All heavy atoms as TSV, in Angstrom:
chain	resi	resn	atom	element	x	y	z
A	1	MET	N	N	0.845	-1.182	0.000
A	1	MET	CA	C	0.000	0.000	0.000
A	1	MET	C	C	0.887	1.240	0.000
A	1	MET	O	O	1.867	1.307	0.736
A	1	MET	CB	C	-0.909	-0.029	1.231
A	1	MET	CG	C	-1.783	1.177	1.342
A	1	MET	SD	S	-2.875	1.006	2.760
A	1	MET	CE	C	-4.348	1.632	2.046
A	2	ILE	N	N	0.539	2.202	-0.814
A	2	ILE	CA	C	1.309	3.428	-0.914
A	2	ILE	C	C	0.933	4.379	0.231
A	2	ILE	O	O	-0.218	4.412	0.660
A	2	ILE	CB	C	1.106	4.106	-2.285
A	2	ILE	CG1	C	2.076	5.262	-2.443
A	2	ILE	CG2	C	-0.324	4.563	-2.461
A	2	ILE	CD1	C	2.184	5.775	-3.846
A	3	THR	N	N	1.904	5.124	0.688
A	3	THR	CA	C	1.651	6.096	1.744
A	3	THR	C	C	1.507	7.489	1.139
A	3	THR	O	O	1.947	7.737	0.004
A	3	THR	CB	C	2.800	6.126	2.770
A	3	THR	OG1	O	3.990	6.600	2.121
A	3	THR	CG2	C	3.027	4.746	3.370
A	4	TYR	N	N	0.930	8.386	1.896
A	4	TYR	CA	C	0.795	9.751	1.413
A	4	TYR	C	C	2.171	10.371	1.190
A	4	TYR	O	O	2.358	11.140	0.257
A	4	TYR	CB	C	-0.042	10.596	2.379
A	4	TYR	CG	C	-0.339	11.945	1.790
A	4	TYR	CD1	C	-1.254	12.074	0.750
A	4	TYR	CD2	C	0.313	13.082	2.224
A	4	TYR	CE1	C	-1.506	13.302	0.164
A	4	TYR	CE2	C	0.069	14.311	1.650
A	4	TYR	CZ	C	-0.850	14.416	0.625
A	4	TYR	OH	O	-1.077	15.628	0.043
A	5	GLU	N	N	3.134	10.012	2.019
A	5	GLU	CA	C	4.493	10.540	1.866
A	5	GLU	C	C	5.091	10.120	0.521
A	5	GLU	O	O	5.781	10.895	-0.129
A	5	GLU	CB	C	5.388	10.080	3.017
A	5	GLU	CG	C	5.056	10.727	4.352
A	5	GLU	CD	C	3.820	10.136	5.033
A	5	GLU	OE1	O	3.421	8.977	4.743
A	5	GLU	OE2	O	3.229	10.862	5.854
A	6	GLN	N	N	4.815	8.905	0.089
A	6	GLN	CA	C	5.310	8.434	-1.206
A	6	GLN	C	C	4.651	9.205	-2.351
A	6	GLN	O	O	5.306	9.526	-3.346
A	6	GLN	CB	C	5.057	6.930	-1.355
A	6	GLN	CG	C	5.909	6.091	-0.428
A	6	GLN	CD	C	5.472	4.645	-0.394
A	6	GLN	OE1	O	4.288	4.344	-0.263
A	6	GLN	NE2	N	6.435	3.738	-0.513
A	7	ILE	N	N	3.380	9.521	-2.188
A	7	ILE	CA	C	2.682	10.319	-3.200
A	7	ILE	C	C	3.294	11.710	-3.262
A	7	ILE	O	O	3.536	12.242	-4.355
A	7	ILE	CB	C	1.170	10.388	-2.898
A	7	ILE	CG1	C	0.542	9.001	-3.048
A	7	ILE	CG2	C	0.476	11.407	-3.811
A	7	ILE	CD1	C	-0.876	8.906	-2.557
A	8	GLN	N	N	3.582	12.288	-2.107
A	8	GLN	CA	C	4.208	13.608	-2.055
A	8	GLN	C	C	5.535	13.608	-2.809
A	8	GLN	O	O	5.824	14.534	-3.574
A	8	GLN	CB	C	4.467	14.029	-0.610
A	8	GLN	CG	C	3.225	14.354	0.180
A	8	GLN	CD	C	3.555	14.519	1.645
A	8	GLN	OE1	O	3.762	13.527	2.335
A	8	GLN	NE2	N	3.626	15.743	2.096
A	9	VAL	N	N	6.339	12.580	-2.593
A	9	VAL	CA	C	7.638	12.485	-3.261
A	9	VAL	C	C	7.451	12.398	-4.767
A	9	VAL	O	O	8.119	13.098	-5.533
A	9	VAL	CB	C	8.442	11.271	-2.730
A	9	VAL	CG1	C	9.654	10.982	-3.598
A	9	VAL	CG2	C	8.856	11.506	-1.285
A	10	LYS	N	N	6.524	11.563	-5.213
A	10	LYS	CA	C	6.282	11.410	-6.648
A	10	LYS	C	C	5.808	12.717	-7.271
A	10	LYS	O	O	6.251	13.092	-8.363
A	10	LYS	CB	C	5.267	10.301	-6.910
A	10	LYS	CG	C	5.813	8.906	-6.664
A	10	LYS	CD	C	4.757	7.885	-6.964
A	10	LYS	CE	C	5.337	6.502	-6.788
A	10	LYS	NZ	N	4.828	5.572	-7.780
A	11	LEU	N	N	4.922	13.415	-6.580
A	11	LEU	CA	C	4.440	14.692	-7.116
A	11	LEU	C	C	5.559	15.728	-7.140
A	11	LEU	O	O	5.694	16.476	-8.112
A	11	LEU	CB	C	3.249	15.195	-6.301
A	11	LEU	CG	C	1.955	14.411	-6.466
A	11	LEU	CD1	C	0.887	14.926	-5.508
A	11	LEU	CD2	C	1.449	14.479	-7.899
A	12	SER	N	N	6.352	15.776	-6.099
A	12	SER	CA	C	7.469	16.727	-6.053
A	12	SER	C	C	8.451	16.456	-7.189
A	12	SER	O	O	8.934	17.388	-7.843
A	12	SER	CB	C	8.188	16.650	-4.708
A	12	SER	OG	O	7.357	17.121	-3.675
A	13	GLN	N	N	8.748	15.189	-7.434
A	13	GLN	CA	C	9.651	14.834	-8.523
A	13	GLN	C	C	9.064	15.241	-9.873
A	13	GLN	O	O	9.769	15.757	-10.737
A	13	GLN	CB	C	9.942	13.331	-8.512
A	13	GLN	CG	C	10.804	12.890	-7.363
A	13	GLN	CD	C	10.898	11.372	-7.246
A	13	GLN	OE1	O	10.098	10.622	-7.801
A	13	GLN	NE2	N	11.891	10.919	-6.487
A	14	ALA	N	N	7.774	15.029	-10.034
A	14	ALA	CA	C	7.114	15.384	-11.291
A	14	ALA	C	C	7.146	16.892	-11.510
A	14	ALA	O	O	7.341	17.356	-12.641
A	14	ALA	CB	C	5.675	14.871	-11.298
A	15	ILE	N	N	6.982	17.646	-10.449
A	15	ILE	CA	C	7.034	19.107	-10.563
A	15	ILE	C	C	8.437	19.542	-10.969
A	15	ILE	O	O	8.602	20.373	-11.865
A	15	ILE	CB	C	6.584	19.780	-9.254
A	15	ILE	CG1	C	5.067	19.599	-9.090
A	15	ILE	CG2	C	6.964	21.261	-9.225
A	15	ILE	CD1	C	4.531	20.023	-7.739
A	16	GLU	N	N	9.457	18.971	-10.348
A	16	GLU	CA	C	10.836	19.308	-10.703
A	16	GLU	C	C	11.117	18.980	-12.168
A	16	GLU	O	O	11.743	19.760	-12.878
A	16	GLU	CB	C	11.816	18.553	-9.802
A	16	GLU	CG	C	11.893	19.086	-8.393
A	16	GLU	CD	C	12.861	18.296	-7.534
A	16	GLU	OE1	O	13.824	17.716	-8.067
A	16	GLU	OE2	O	12.649	18.266	-6.305
A	17	GLN	N	N	10.646	17.839	-12.614
A	17	GLN	CA	C	10.895	17.398	-13.983
A	17	GLN	C	C	10.091	18.192	-15.010
A	17	GLN	O	O	10.465	18.242	-16.179
A	17	GLN	CB	C	10.589	15.907	-14.121
A	17	GLN	CG	C	11.542	15.031	-13.344
A	17	GLN	CD	C	11.116	13.566	-13.324
A	17	GLN	OE1	O	10.079	13.200	-13.850
A	17	GLN	NE2	N	11.931	12.735	-12.692
A	18	SER	N	N	9.014	18.823	-14.564
A	18	SER	CA	C	8.153	19.559	-15.500
A	18	SER	C	C	8.804	20.836	-16.013
A	18	SER	O	O	8.442	21.325	-17.085
A	18	SER	CB	C	6.819	19.912	-14.831
A	18	SER	OG	O	6.989	20.987	-13.906
A	19	GLY	N	N	9.736	21.390	-15.236
A	19	GLY	CA	C	10.350	22.651	-15.626
A	19	GLY	C	C	9.488	23.860	-15.296
A	19	GLY	O	O	9.861	24.989	-15.583
A	20	LEU	N	N	8.330	23.624	-14.689
A	20	LEU	CA	C	7.436	24.701	-14.292
A	20	LEU	C	C	7.686	25.071	-12.836
A	20	LEU	O	O	8.090	24.227	-12.041
A	20	LEU	CB	C	5.971	24.276	-14.461
A	20	LEU	CG	C	5.526	23.902	-15.863
A	20	LEU	CD1	C	4.145	23.252	-15.821
A	20	LEU	CD2	C	5.505	25.129	-16.751
A	21	SER	N	N	7.401	26.306	-12.499
A	21	SER	CA	C	7.531	26.722	-11.104
A	21	SER	C	C	6.283	26.290	-10.326
A	21	SER	O	O	5.227	26.019	-10.924
A	21	SER	CB	C	7.681	28.240	-11.001
A	21	SER	OG	O	6.457	28.877	-11.322
A	22	LYS	N	N	6.407	26.243	-9.032
A	22	LYS	CA	C	5.251	25.909	-8.201
A	22	LYS	C	C	4.159	26.960	-8.379
A	22	LYS	O	O	2.974	26.633	-8.361
A	22	LYS	CB	C	5.672	25.766	-6.747
A	22	LYS	CG	C	6.482	24.506	-6.491
A	22	LYS	CD	C	6.881	24.400	-5.030
A	22	LYS	CE	C	7.669	23.141	-4.770
A	22	LYS	NZ	N	9.027	23.184	-5.253
A	23	ALA	N	N	4.561	28.214	-8.571
A	23	ALA	CA	C	3.573	29.278	-8.794
A	23	ALA	C	C	2.794	29.041	-10.081
A	23	ALA	O	O	1.568	29.222	-10.117
A	23	ALA	CB	C	4.272	30.634	-8.825
A	24	GLU	N	N	3.479	28.626	-11.131
A	24	GLU	CA	C	2.814	28.356	-12.412
A	24	GLU	C	C	1.845	27.188	-12.279
A	24	GLU	O	O	0.717	27.237	-12.785
A	24	GLU	CB	C	3.840	28.043	-13.496
A	24	GLU	CG	C	4.686	29.231	-13.904
A	24	GLU	CD	C	5.842	28.850	-14.808
A	24	GLU	OE1	O	6.569	27.873	-14.493
A	24	GLU	OE2	O	6.013	29.531	-15.825
A	25	ILE	N	N	2.278	26.140	-11.608
A	25	ILE	CA	C	1.425	24.964	-11.443
A	25	ILE	C	C	0.223	25.295	-10.576
A	25	ILE	O	O	-0.900	24.905	-10.883
A	25	ILE	CB	C	2.231	23.785	-10.868
A	25	ILE	CG1	C	3.271	23.345	-11.903
A	25	ILE	CG2	C	1.316	22.628	-10.491
A	25	ILE	CD1	C	4.303	22.390	-11.388
A	26	ALA	N	N	0.460	26.035	-9.504
A	26	ALA	CA	C	-0.641	26.434	-8.629
A	26	ALA	C	C	-1.701	27.203	-9.414
A	26	ALA	O	O	-2.902	26.952	-9.270
A	26	ALA	CB	C	-0.117	27.268	-7.465
A	27	LYS	N	N	-1.256	28.110	-10.259
A	27	LYS	CA	C	-2.192	28.890	-11.079
A	27	LYS	C	C	-2.962	27.974	-12.025
A	27	LYS	O	O	-4.172	28.142	-12.213
A	27	LYS	CB	C	-1.439	29.960	-11.865
A	27	LYS	CG	C	-2.339	30.893	-12.613
A	27	LYS	CD	C	-1.562	32.010	-13.272
A	27	LYS	CE	C	-2.511	32.952	-13.999
A	27	LYS	NZ	N	-1.804	34.057	-14.633
A	28	MET	N	N	-2.273	26.999	-12.604
A	28	MET	CA	C	-2.911	26.069	-13.545
A	28	MET	C	C	-4.028	25.262	-12.883
A	28	MET	O	O	-5.023	24.934	-13.530
A	28	MET	CB	C	-1.868	25.106	-14.130
A	28	MET	CG	C	-0.890	25.757	-15.067
A	28	MET	SD	S	0.474	24.658	-15.517
A	28	MET	CE	C	-0.371	23.452	-16.534
A	29	ILE	N	N	-3.839	24.933	-11.604
A	29	ILE	CA	C	-4.836	24.090	-10.932
A	29	ILE	C	C	-5.798	24.894	-10.066
A	29	ILE	O	O	-6.673	24.329	-9.425
A	29	ILE	CB	C	-4.172	22.955	-10.117
A	29	ILE	CG1	C	-3.341	23.492	-8.957
A	29	ILE	CG2	C	-3.340	22.073	-11.028
A	29	ILE	CD1	C	-2.852	22.423	-7.998
A	30	GLY	N	N	-5.611	26.207	-10.042
A	30	GLY	CA	C	-6.572	27.068	-9.348
A	30	GLY	C	C	-6.411	27.151	-7.845
A	30	GLY	O	O	-7.405	27.322	-7.134
A	31	VAL	N	N	-5.169	27.020	-7.358
A	31	VAL	CA	C	-4.910	27.184	-5.927
A	31	VAL	C	C	-3.777	28.189	-5.746
A	31	VAL	O	O	-3.068	28.518	-6.690
A	31	VAL	CB	C	-4.541	25.852	-5.223
A	31	VAL	CG1	C	-5.659	24.826	-5.373
A	31	VAL	CG2	C	-3.231	25.288	-5.747
A	32	LYS	N	N	-3.619	28.663	-4.531
A	32	LYS	CA	C	-2.508	29.552	-4.228
A	32	LYS	C	C	-1.223	28.725	-4.145
A	32	LYS	O	O	-1.255	27.532	-3.819
A	32	LYS	CB	C	-2.743	30.264	-2.905
A	32	LYS	CG	C	-3.925	31.206	-2.936
A	32	LYS	CD	C	-4.113	31.883	-1.611
A	32	LYS	CE	C	-5.332	32.792	-1.681
A	32	LYS	NZ	N	-5.604	33.421	-0.408
A	33	GLU	N	N	-0.100	29.380	-4.405
A	33	GLU	CA	C	1.187	28.677	-4.326
A	33	GLU	C	C	1.405	28.105	-2.927
A	33	GLU	O	O	1.891	26.988	-2.777
A	33	GLU	CB	C	2.332	29.614	-4.695
A	33	GLU	CG	C	3.677	28.913	-4.700
A	33	GLU	CD	C	4.823	29.827	-5.079
A	33	GLU	OE1	O	4.591	30.998	-5.432
A	33	GLU	OE2	O	5.968	29.351	-5.017
A	34	LYS	N	N	1.021	28.842	-1.905
A	34	LYS	CA	C	1.163	28.359	-0.517
A	34	LYS	C	C	0.372	27.068	-0.319
A	34	LYS	O	O	0.840	26.146	0.348
A	34	LYS	CB	C	0.704	29.427	0.461
A	34	LYS	CG	C	0.841	29.016	1.898
A	34	LYS	CD	C	0.409	30.106	2.857
A	34	LYS	CE	C	0.559	29.620	4.284
A	34	LYS	NZ	N	0.148	30.629	5.253
A	35	THR	N	N	-0.807	26.998	-0.920
A	35	THR	CA	C	-1.630	25.790	-0.807
A	35	THR	C	C	-0.921	24.608	-1.452
A	35	THR	O	O	-0.870	23.507	-0.872
A	35	THR	CB	C	-3.006	26.020	-1.454
A	35	THR	OG1	O	-3.639	27.131	-0.814
A	35	THR	CG2	C	-3.892	24.795	-1.338
A	36	LEU	N	N	-0.350	24.823	-2.632
A	36	LEU	CA	C	0.396	23.759	-3.300
A	36	LEU	C	C	1.574	23.322	-2.441
A	36	LEU	O	O	1.822	22.124	-2.282
A	36	LEU	CB	C	0.871	24.211	-4.674
A	36	LEU	CG	C	1.696	23.195	-5.472
A	36	LEU	CD1	C	0.909	21.918	-5.734
A	36	LEU	CD2	C	2.187	23.805	-6.771
A	37	ARG	N	N	2.279	24.268	-1.881
A	37	ARG	CA	C	3.414	23.930	-1.008
A	37	ARG	C	C	2.949	23.130	0.210
A	37	ARG	O	O	3.631	22.201	0.647
A	37	ARG	CB	C	4.150	25.188	-0.573
A	37	ARG	CG	C	4.915	25.845	-1.698
A	37	ARG	CD	C	5.698	27.058	-1.204
A	37	ARG	NE	N	6.311	27.769	-2.291
A	37	ARG	CZ	C	7.474	27.439	-2.842
A	37	ARG	NH1	N	8.144	26.408	-2.396
A	37	ARG	NH2	N	7.966	28.146	-3.838
A	38	ASN	N	N	1.786	23.469	0.745
A	38	ASN	CA	C	1.234	22.710	1.878
A	38	ASN	C	C	0.907	21.278	1.481
A	38	ASN	O	O	1.112	20.346	2.255
A	38	ASN	CB	C	0.003	23.405	2.449
A	38	ASN	CG	C	0.331	24.635	3.251
A	38	ASN	OD1	O	1.460	24.825	3.700
A	38	ASN	ND2	N	-0.646	25.498	3.442
A	39	TYR	N	N	0.401	21.084	0.250
A	39	TYR	CA	C	0.140	19.731	-0.240
A	39	TYR	C	C	1.444	18.937	-0.303
A	39	TYR	O	O	1.502	17.779	0.112
A	39	TYR	CB	C	-0.476	19.733	-1.633
A	39	TYR	CG	C	-1.847	20.343	-1.767
A	39	TYR	CD1	C	-2.268	20.864	-2.980
A	39	TYR	CD2	C	-2.738	20.397	-0.694
A	39	TYR	CE1	C	-3.524	21.409	-3.131
A	39	TYR	CE2	C	-3.991	20.957	-0.841
A	39	TYR	CZ	C	-4.382	21.468	-2.063
A	39	TYR	OH	O	-5.629	22.016	-2.216
A	40	LEU	N	N	2.477	19.572	-0.844
A	40	LEU	CA	C	3.748	18.872	-1.048
A	40	LEU	C	C	4.503	18.618	0.244
A	40	LEU	O	O	5.293	17.685	0.329
A	40	LEU	CB	C	4.616	19.652	-2.033
A	40	LEU	CG	C	4.015	19.798	-3.436
A	40	LEU	CD1	C	4.880	20.702	-4.292
A	40	LEU	CD2	C	3.819	18.448	-4.089
A	41	SER	N	N	4.240	19.446	1.253
A	41	SER	CA	C	4.923	19.254	2.538
A	41	SER	C	C	4.145	18.328	3.473
A	41	SER	O	O	4.669	17.889	4.490
A	41	SER	CB	C	5.136	20.601	3.232
A	41	SER	OG	O	3.891	21.121	3.688
A	42	GLY	N	N	2.892	18.057	3.131
A	42	GLY	CA	C	2.076	17.188	3.971
A	42	GLY	C	C	1.265	17.917	5.021
A	42	GLY	O	O	0.575	17.290	5.818
A	43	LYS	N	N	1.327	19.247	5.026
A	43	LYS	CA	C	0.533	20.002	5.999
A	43	LYS	C	C	-0.951	19.837	5.736
A	43	LYS	O	O	-1.746	19.822	6.666
A	43	LYS	CB	C	0.906	21.482	5.967
A	43	LYS	CG	C	2.256	21.766	6.564
A	43	LYS	CD	C	2.555	23.244	6.589
A	43	LYS	CE	C	3.933	23.475	7.177
A	43	LYS	NZ	N	4.270	24.900	7.204
A	44	THR	N	N	-1.310	19.763	4.464
A	44	THR	CA	C	-2.698	19.515	4.082
A	44	THR	C	C	-2.703	18.519	2.934
A	44	THR	O	O	-1.683	18.314	2.277
A	44	THR	CB	C	-3.429	20.805	3.629
A	44	THR	OG1	O	-2.730	21.373	2.525
A	44	THR	CG2	C	-3.530	21.821	4.749
A	45	LYS	N	N	-3.847	17.931	2.704
A	45	LYS	CA	C	-3.993	16.971	1.606
A	45	LYS	C	C	-4.993	17.536	0.606
A	45	LYS	O	O	-6.028	18.069	0.997
A	45	LYS	CB	C	-4.474	15.629	2.144
A	45	LYS	CG	C	-3.453	14.959	3.037
A	45	LYS	CD	C	-3.974	13.641	3.580
A	45	LYS	CE	C	-2.922	12.926	4.381
A	45	LYS	NZ	N	-2.688	13.459	5.692
A	46	PRO	N	N	-4.695	17.415	-0.678
A	46	PRO	CA	C	-5.621	17.948	-1.683
A	46	PRO	C	C	-6.880	17.098	-1.784
A	46	PRO	O	O	-6.854	15.893	-1.558
A	46	PRO	CB	C	-4.822	17.876	-2.976
A	46	PRO	CG	C	-3.854	16.774	-2.758
A	46	PRO	CD	C	-3.520	16.809	-1.295
A	47	GLN	N	N	-7.968	17.766	-2.126
A	47	GLN	CA	C	-9.182	17.018	-2.417
A	47	GLN	C	C	-8.962	16.260	-3.721
A	47	GLN	O	O	-8.060	16.571	-4.497
A	47	GLN	CB	C	-10.369	17.965	-2.519
A	47	GLN	CG	C	-10.692	18.611	-1.192
A	47	GLN	CD	C	-11.923	19.499	-1.274
A	47	GLN	OE1	O	-12.388	19.858	-2.350
A	47	GLN	NE2	N	-12.450	19.855	-0.124
A	48	VAL	N	N	-9.772	15.266	-3.955
A	48	VAL	CA	C	-9.593	14.395	-5.120
A	48	VAL	C	C	-9.598	15.194	-6.419
A	48	VAL	O	O	-8.758	14.966	-7.288
A	48	VAL	CB	C	-10.673	13.287	-5.148
A	48	VAL	CG1	C	-10.594	12.493	-6.433
A	48	VAL	CG2	C	-10.518	12.372	-3.951
A	49	TYR	N	N	-10.494	16.157	-6.551
A	49	TYR	CA	C	-10.552	16.911	-7.804
A	49	TYR	C	C	-9.294	17.753	-7.997
A	49	TYR	O	O	-8.853	17.957	-9.125
A	49	TYR	CB	C	-11.826	17.753	-7.909
A	49	TYR	CG	C	-11.837	19.011	-7.088
A	49	TYR	CD1	C	-11.430	20.227	-7.636
A	49	TYR	CD2	C	-12.257	19.002	-5.763
A	49	TYR	CE1	C	-11.427	21.387	-6.895
A	49	TYR	CE2	C	-12.267	20.159	-5.008
A	49	TYR	CZ	C	-11.853	21.352	-5.573
A	49	TYR	OH	O	-11.853	22.501	-4.831
A	50	VAL	N	N	-8.685	18.233	-6.917
A	50	VAL	CA	C	-7.446	18.997	-7.019
A	50	VAL	C	C	-6.301	18.060	-7.411
A	50	VAL	O	O	-5.468	18.403	-8.241
A	50	VAL	CB	C	-7.132	19.748	-5.708
A	50	VAL	CG1	C	-5.787	20.458	-5.791
A	50	VAL	CG2	C	-8.237	20.739	-5.375
A	51	PHE	N	N	-6.277	16.879	-6.826
A	51	PHE	CA	C	-5.274	15.875	-7.201
A	51	PHE	C	C	-5.388	15.559	-8.689
A	51	PHE	O	O	-4.389	15.493	-9.405
A	51	PHE	CB	C	-5.447	14.608	-6.358
A	51	PHE	CG	C	-4.553	13.485	-6.771
A	51	PHE	CD1	C	-3.199	13.508	-6.486
A	51	PHE	CD2	C	-5.065	12.388	-7.445
A	51	PHE	CE1	C	-2.362	12.463	-6.874
A	51	PHE	CE2	C	-4.241	11.340	-7.828
A	51	PHE	CZ	C	-2.889	11.383	-7.549
A	52	ALA	N	N	-6.614	15.404	-9.170
A	52	ALA	CA	C	-6.834	15.114	-10.598
A	52	ALA	C	C	-6.340	16.270	-11.462
A	52	ALA	O	O	-5.699	16.052	-12.497
A	52	ALA	CB	C	-8.313	14.833	-10.856
A	53	LYS	N	N	-6.616	17.507	-11.052
A	53	LYS	CA	C	-6.158	18.671	-11.810
A	53	LYS	C	C	-4.635	18.754	-11.800
A	53	LYS	O	O	-4.015	19.096	-12.804
A	53	LYS	CB	C	-6.761	19.949	-11.227
A	53	LYS	CG	C	-8.249	20.096	-11.510
A	53	LYS	CD	C	-8.857	21.243	-10.739
A	53	LYS	CE	C	-8.690	22.550	-11.469
A	53	LYS	NZ	N	-9.434	23.651	-10.790
A	54	LEU	N	N	-4.031	18.424	-10.671
A	54	LEU	CA	C	-2.572	18.447	-10.566
A	54	LEU	C	C	-1.958	17.408	-11.496
A	54	LEU	O	O	-1.000	17.694	-12.219
A	54	LEU	CB	C	-2.150	18.204	-9.116
A	54	LEU	CG	C	-0.673	18.254	-8.795
A	54	LEU	CD1	C	-0.057	19.580	-9.221
A	54	LEU	CD2	C	-0.457	18.046	-7.307
A	55	CYS	N	N	-2.515	16.212	-11.510
A	55	CYS	CA	C	-2.030	15.177	-12.424
A	55	CYS	C	C	-2.190	15.625	-13.868
A	55	CYS	O	O	-1.289	15.425	-14.688
A	55	CYS	CB	C	-2.760	13.862	-12.179
A	55	CYS	SG	S	-2.284	13.048	-10.642
A	56	GLY	N	N	-3.315	16.252	-14.187
A	56	GLY	CA	C	-3.534	16.738	-15.540
A	56	GLY	C	C	-2.533	17.815	-15.935
A	56	GLY	O	O	-1.993	17.798	-17.034
A	57	ALA	N	N	-2.276	18.745	-15.018
A	57	ALA	CA	C	-1.335	19.833	-15.297
A	57	ALA	C	C	0.077	19.308	-15.520
A	57	ALA	O	O	0.841	19.870	-16.302
A	57	ALA	CB	C	-1.349	20.836	-14.145
A	58	LEU	N	N	0.414	18.223	-14.838
A	58	LEU	CA	C	1.756	17.641	-14.943
A	58	LEU	C	C	1.816	16.500	-15.961
A	58	LEU	O	O	2.849	15.861	-16.112
A	58	LEU	CB	C	2.222	17.146	-13.575
A	58	LEU	CG	C	2.405	18.235	-12.520
A	58	LEU	CD1	C	2.622	17.622	-11.154
A	58	LEU	CD2	C	3.558	19.152	-12.906
A	59	ASN	N	N	0.696	16.240	-16.629
A	59	ASN	CA	C	0.608	15.160	-17.610
A	59	ASN	C	C	0.977	13.814	-16.982
A	59	ASN	O	O	1.757	13.038	-17.543
A	59	ASN	CB	C	1.466	15.464	-18.840
A	59	ASN	CG	C	1.072	14.622	-20.025
A	59	ASN	OD1	O	-0.077	14.225	-20.158
A	59	ASN	ND2	N	2.023	14.334	-20.889
A	60	LEU	N	N	0.417	13.571	-15.802
A	60	LEU	CA	C	0.671	12.333	-15.062
A	60	LEU	C	C	-0.568	11.451	-15.079
A	60	LEU	O	O	-1.685	11.950	-15.078
A	60	LEU	CB	C	1.004	12.639	-13.602
A	60	LEU	CG	C	2.223	13.472	-13.320
A	60	LEU	CD1	C	2.263	13.838	-11.839
A	60	LEU	CD2	C	3.470	12.723	-13.711
A	61	ASN	N	N	-0.345	10.163	-15.031
A	61	ASN	CA	C	-1.427	9.211	-14.878
A	61	ASN	C	C	-1.643	9.026	-13.373
A	61	ASN	O	O	-0.749	8.531	-12.677
A	61	ASN	CB	C	-1.051	7.881	-15.536
A	61	ASN	CG	C	-2.148	6.853	-15.436
A	61	ASN	OD1	O	-2.996	6.892	-14.546
A	61	ASN	ND2	N	-2.124	5.905	-16.344
A	62	PRO	N	N	-2.810	9.411	-12.832
A	62	PRO	CA	C	-3.047	9.271	-11.395
A	62	PRO	C	C	-2.864	7.839	-10.898
A	62	PRO	O	O	-2.429	7.626	-9.773
A	62	PRO	CB	C	-4.493	9.729	-11.203
A	62	PRO	CG	C	-4.894	10.388	-12.457
A	62	PRO	CD	C	-3.945	9.971	-13.531
A	63	ASN	N	N	-3.165	6.861	-11.755
A	63	ASN	CA	C	-3.000	5.466	-11.345
A	63	ASN	C	C	-1.533	5.128	-11.072
A	63	ASN	O	O	-1.237	4.337	-10.196
A	63	ASN	CB	C	-3.572	4.536	-12.404
A	63	ASN	CG	C	-5.066	4.614	-12.495
A	63	ASN	OD1	O	-5.752	4.716	-11.498
A	63	ASN	ND2	N	-5.597	4.607	-13.699
A	64	GLU	N	N	-0.634	5.739	-11.842
A	64	GLU	CA	C	0.795	5.506	-11.605
A	64	GLU	C	C	1.232	6.173	-10.310
A	64	GLU	O	O	2.008	5.585	-9.548
A	64	GLU	CB	C	1.613	6.020	-12.778
A	64	GLU	CG	C	1.455	5.187	-14.029
A	64	GLU	CD	C	2.239	5.741	-15.213
A	64	GLU	OE1	O	3.058	6.650	-15.032
A	64	GLU	OE2	O	1.995	5.254	-16.325
A	65	ILE	N	N	0.757	7.384	-10.053
A	65	ILE	CA	C	1.111	8.093	-8.826
A	65	ILE	C	C	0.621	7.309	-7.613
A	65	ILE	O	O	1.287	7.222	-6.585
A	65	ILE	CB	C	0.515	9.519	-8.818
A	65	ILE	CG1	C	1.105	10.355	-9.942
A	65	ILE	CG2	C	0.707	10.196	-7.466
A	65	ILE	CD1	C	2.588	10.623	-9.810
A	66	LEU	N	N	-0.553	6.720	-7.727
A	66	LEU	CA	C	-1.138	5.963	-6.622
A	66	LEU	C	C	-0.674	4.510	-6.592
A	66	LEU	O	O	-1.130	3.723	-5.780
A	66	LEU	CB	C	-2.659	6.027	-6.699
A	66	LEU	CG	C	-3.263	7.419	-6.573
A	66	LEU	CD1	C	-4.754	7.376	-6.844
A	66	LEU	CD2	C	-2.974	8.027	-5.217
A	67	CYS	N	N	0.232	4.163	-7.508
A	67	CYS	CA	C	0.778	2.799	-7.621
A	67	CYS	C	C	-0.310	1.766	-7.877
A	67	CYS	O	O	-0.223	0.630	-7.409
A	67	CYS	CB	C	1.586	2.436	-6.374
A	67	CYS	SG	S	3.069	3.419	-6.204
A	68	LEU	N	N	-1.324	2.158	-8.639
A	68	LEU	CA	C	-2.359	1.209	-9.004
A	68	LEU	C	C	-1.976	0.440	-10.247
A	68	LEU	O	O	-2.516	-0.638	-10.515
A	68	LEU	CB	C	-3.706	1.937	-9.215
A	68	LEU	CG	C	-4.238	2.641	-7.964
A	68	LEU	CD1	C	-5.494	3.435	-8.317
A	68	LEU	CD2	C	-4.521	1.661	-6.848
A	69	ILE	N	N	-1.066	1.008	-11.050
A	69	ILE	CA	C	-0.471	0.304	-12.186
A	69	ILE	C	C	1.011	0.586	-12.173
A	69	ILE	O	O	1.473	1.556	-11.588
A	69	ILE	CB	C	-1.098	0.749	-13.535
A	69	ILE	CG1	C	-0.877	2.241	-13.774
A	69	ILE	CG2	C	-2.538	0.388	-13.626
A	69	ILE	CD1	C	-1.305	2.696	-15.152
A	70	LYS	N	N	1.757	-0.254	-12.828
A	70	LYS	CA	C	3.220	-0.068	-12.835
A	70	LYS	C	C	3.686	0.264	-14.211
A	70	LYS	O	O	3.150	0.006	-15.193
A	70	LYS	CB	C	3.888	-1.314	-12.313
A	70	LYS	CG	C	3.418	-1.587	-10.896
A	70	LYS	CD	C	4.440	-2.317	-10.121
A	70	LYS	CE	C	3.826	-2.581	-8.762
A	70	LYS	NZ	N	4.584	-2.501	-7.687
C-alpha cells in the first residue's frame, strides 16, 4: 500500500521534472502557491478533484502516482 508521503515524493519529482515553477502549477490548478506547497509538505492533503487537476497539469497518470499500475 502506498503512503501519502510516497505520493508527495512522486508529485514533487514530477514538478521538478516539469520545468514549471510551483507558482505556475498552482495557477494552472486554481490554488494559491502556498496551498500547493502545503500539499507537497504534507501540511494539508488535496481534495480528489485537485489531485486530478494536478495530475492533468503535470501530464501524469493518477494510477501511476497511486501505484495502481506499474
